[in-house]
C-alpha positions as CSV (number, residue, x, y, z in Angstrom):
1,X,-53.6,-22.8,6.8
2,X,-55.3,-21.7,10.0
3,X,-56.4,-18.2,10.9
4,X,-53.7,-18.1,13.5
5,X,-51.0,-18.4,10.8
6,X,-51.3,-14.8,9.7
7,X,-50.4,-11.4,11.1
8,X,-51.5,-7.9,10.0
9,X,-48.9,-6.5,7.6
10,X,-48.9,-3.2,9.4
11,X,-47.4,-4.9,12.4
12,X,-44.4,-6.0,10.4
13,X,-42.6,-2.9,9.1
14,X,-39.0,-3.6,7.8
15,X,-36.8,-4.9,10.7
16,X,-39.7,-6.2,12.8
17,X,-40.6,-9.7,14.0
18,X,-44.0,-10.9,15.3
19,X,-46.0,-14.0,16.0
20,X,-48.3,-15.9,13.6
21,X,-49.4,-19.2,15.3
22,X,-46.4,-21.4,15.8
23,X,-44.2,-19.1,13.6
24,X,-41.9,-16.2,14.1
25,X,-42.7,-14.0,11.1
26,X,-40.6,-11.0,10.1
27,X,-39.8,-8.4,7.5
28,X,-36.2,-8.6,6.3
29,X,-35.6,-5.6,4.1
30,X,-39.1,-5.8,2.6
31,X,-39.1,-9.6,2.2
32,X,-41.2,-11.6,4.7
33,X,-40.0,-14.8,6.3
34,X,-41.4,-17.4,8.7
35,X,-39.5,-19.8,11.0
36,X,-40.5,-22.0,13.9
37,X,-40.8,-19.9,17.1
38,X,-38.7,-21.8,19.5
39,X,-35.0,-21.2,19.9
40,X,-32.9,-24.4,19.7
41,X,-31.0,-23.4,22.8
42,X,-33.5,-23.0,25.6
43,X,-36.8,-22.7,23.7
44,X,-37.1,-18.9,23.9
45,X,-39.9,-17.4,21.8
46,X,-38.2,-16.1,18.7
47,X,-41.2,-14.0,17.8
48,X,-40.0,-11.7,20.6
49,X,-36.6,-11.6,19.0
50,X,-35.1,-8.9,16.7
51,X,-33.3,-8.7,13.4
52,X,-29.6,-7.6,13.3
53,X,-27.8,-5.6,10.7
54,X,-27.1,-8.9,8.7
55,X,-30.8,-9.8,8.6
56,X,-30.3,-12.7,11.1
57,X,-33.0,-13.4,13.7
58,X,-31.6,-12.9,17.2
59,X,-32.9,-14.8,20.2
60,X,-34.3,-12.5,22.9
61,X,-32.8,-14.5,25.7
62,X,-29.1,-15.3,24.9
63,X,-28.6,-13.7,21.5
64,X,-28.2,-16.9,19.4
65,X,-28.4,-15.8,15.7
66,X,-30.3,-17.6,13.0
67,X,-30.3,-17.4,9.2
68,X,-34.0,-17.0,8.4
69,X,-33.5,-18.3,4.9
70,X,-32.2,-21.7,6.0
71,X,-33.0,-22.0,9.7
72,X,-29.3,-22.5,10.6
73,X,-27.9,-21.2,13.8
74,X,-25.1,-19.0,12.6
75,X,-23.9,-17.9,16.1
76,X,-24.4,-19.8,19.3
77,X,-25.9,-18.4,22.5
78,X,-24.1,-15.9,24.8
79,X,-25.0,-17.5,28.1
80,X,-27.4,-20.0,29.6
81,X,-30.3,-19.9,32.1
82,X,-30.1,-16.4,33.6
83,X,-26.4,-15.9,32.9
84,X,-25.3,-13.6,30.0
85,X,-21.7,-13.8,29.1
86,X,-19.0,-15.9,27.5
87,X,-19.5,-19.6,27.3
88,X,-17.1,-20.8,24.6
89,X,-17.3,-24.6,25.0
90,X,-21.0,-24.6,25.7
91,X,-21.7,-22.3,22.8
92,X,-20.0,-24.7,20.4
93,X,-21.9,-27.6,21.8
94,X,-25.2,-25.8,21.2
95,X,-24.2,-24.9,17.7
96,X,-23.3,-28.5,17.1
97,X,-26.7,-30.0,17.9
98,X,-28.5,-27.0,16.4
99,X,-26.9,-28.0,13.1
100,X,-29.2,-31.1,13.2
101,X,-32.1,-29.3,14.8
102,X,-32.5,-26.3,12.4
103,X,-35.5,-24.0,12.6
104,X,-38.3,-25.0,10.3
105,X,-38.7,-22.5,7.4
106,X,-41.8,-21.6,5.6
107,X,-42.8,-19.0,3.1
108,X,-44.6,-15.9,4.3
109,X,-46.5,-13.8,1.7
110,X,-48.5,-10.7,1.8
111,X,-52.1,-11.3,1.0
112,X,-54.3,-8.2,1.2
113,X,-53.8,-6.6,4.6
114,X,-52.1,-9.7,6.2
115,X,-48.9,-11.6,6.0
116,X,-49.7,-15.4,5.9
117,X,-47.5,-18.4,6.4
118,X,-47.8,-21.0,3.6
């Protein structure tokens, strides 16, 4: 584990997401998670994303949603490039290949004042 695979726990109150090295690390209702940082759609930085009411990680660019327990894309993007809006066929295509290109999932644990990716 490198020093970059950690983030101060006080930067991750419930509902927040942050960056720890190559990982998007968050606090989902008091439980920490770590997933790879790049969205499978257009490689947005998921550490800049948010958590929705269902506890899914939401991409900051086009709102693709990921289950942080499995890395699965549970809802495809709502747009592409600079466009934000409906893209039914395209969204299904992205969800199709994202099924095979899931986010990597790691454990994130509180150790002292930090949350570390293991």
